[in-house]
LUMKETI-400228 format. One record per residue (C-alpha): residue in three letters; residue number from 1; x, y, z. Coordinates in nm, 2 decimals, decimal comma, padded with zeros to 4 digits. Last residue first. Layout:
! residues N
+-----+-----+--------+--------+--------+
!   r !   k !     px !     py !     pz !
+-----+-----+--------+--------+--------+
! ALA ! NUM !      X !      Y !      Z !
...
+-----+-----+--------+--------+--------+
***
This chain:
! residues 58
+-----+-----+--------+--------+--------+
!   r !   k !     px !     py !     pz !
+-----+-----+--------+--------+--------+
! ARG !  58 !  00,68 !  03,47 ! -18,89 !
! GLY !  57 !  00,31 !  03,49 ! -18,86 !
! LEU !  56 !  00,04 !  03,33 ! -19,06 !
! THR !  55 ! -00,12 !  03,67 ! -19,14 !
! ALA !  54 !  00,21 !  03,79 ! -19,28 !
! CYS !  53 !  00,25 !  03,47 ! -19,49 !
! THR !  52 ! -00,08 !  03,53 ! -19,66 !
! MET !  51 ! -00,03 !  03,90 ! -19,71 !
! CYS !  50 !  00,31 !  03,86 ! -19,87 !
! TYR !  49 !  00,61 !  03,89 ! -19,64 !
! ARG !  48 !  00,91 !  04,13 ! -19,62 !
! ALA !  47 !  00,73 !  04,46 ! -19,63 !
! GLU !  46 !  00,96 !  04,77 ! -19,67 !
! PRO !  45 !  00,74 !  04,92 ! -19,94 !
! ILE !  44 !  00,43 !  04,90 ! -19,71 !
! ALA !  43 !  00,12 !  05,04 ! -19,88 !
! ARG !  42 !  00,27 !  05,05 ! -20,23 !
! LEU !  41 !  00,43 !  04,72 ! -20,18 !
! ARG !  40 !  00,10 !  04,56 ! -20,06 !
! HIS !  39 ! -00,09 !  04,71 ! -20,36 !
! ARG !  38 !  00,17 !  04,59 ! -20,61 !
! GLY !  37 !  00,17 !  04,23 ! -20,50 !
! MET !  36 !  00,42 !  04,04 ! -20,28 !
! ALA !  35 !  00,51 !  03,78 ! -20,54 !
! GLY !  34 !  00,59 !  03,44 ! -20,41 !
! GLY !  33 !  00,91 !  03,33 ! -20,24 !
! CYS !  32 !  00,72 !  03,15 ! -19,96 !
! ARG !  31 !  00,89 !  03,31 ! -19,65 !
! GLU !  30 !  01,09 !  03,60 ! -19,78 !
! CYS !  29 !  00,81 !  03,71 ! -20,00 !
! ARG !  28 !  00,93 !  03,86 ! -20,33 !
! GLY !  27 !  00,89 !  04,23 ! -20,41 !
! PHE !  26 !  01,26 !  04,30 ! -20,39 !
! TYR !  25 !  01,47 !  04,01 ! -20,51 !
! GLY !  24 !  01,73 !  04,18 ! -20,73 !
! GLY !  23 !  02,01 !  04,20 ! -20,48 !
! ALA !  22 !  02,02 !  04,58 ! -20,49 !
! ILE !  21 !  01,64 !  04,60 ! -20,43 !
! ARG !  20 !  01,66 !  04,34 ! -20,15 !
! GLN !  19 !  01,94 !  04,55 ! -19,99 !
! LEU !  18 !  01,72 !  04,86 ! -20,01 !
! ALA !  17 !  01,44 !  04,66 ! -19,85 !
! ALA !  16 !  01,68 !  04,56 ! -19,56 !
! ASP !  15 !  01,77 !  04,93 ! -19,52 !
! ILE !  14 !  01,41 !  05,02 ! -19,50 !
! ASP !  13 !  01,34 !  04,76 ! -19,23 !
! LEU !  12 !  01,64 !  04,87 ! -19,03 !
! LEU !  11 !  01,52 !  05,23 ! -19,05 !
! GLU !  10 !  01,18 !  05,12 ! -18,93 !
! GLN !   9 !  01,33 !  04,93 ! -18,64 !
! ARG !   8 !  01,52 !  05,24 ! -18,53 !
! GLU !   7 !  01,21 !  05,45 ! -18,55 !
! ALA !   6 !  01,01 !  05,19 ! -18,35 !
! ASP !   5 !  01,29 !  05,17 ! -18,08 !
! SER !   4 !  01,28 !  05,55 ! -18,05 !
! LEU !   3 !  01,56 !  05,75 ! -18,20 !
! SER !   2 !  01,80 !  05,97 ! -18,01 !
! MET !   1 !  01,86 !  06,34 ! -18,04 !
+-----+-----+--------+--------+--------+
***
């Protein structure tokens, strides 16, 4: 059984979120450093960017 590209990417995103938790910077935007917000993290726990930075693009 092989994973689709989307499934593989999701696993990579989850692993990155676990690394942020271990490193103590989970919940901070990787672009601006600001707080992600509880609602964003509840909706997408593996999110890397706050809503503002996510709409601006990477």
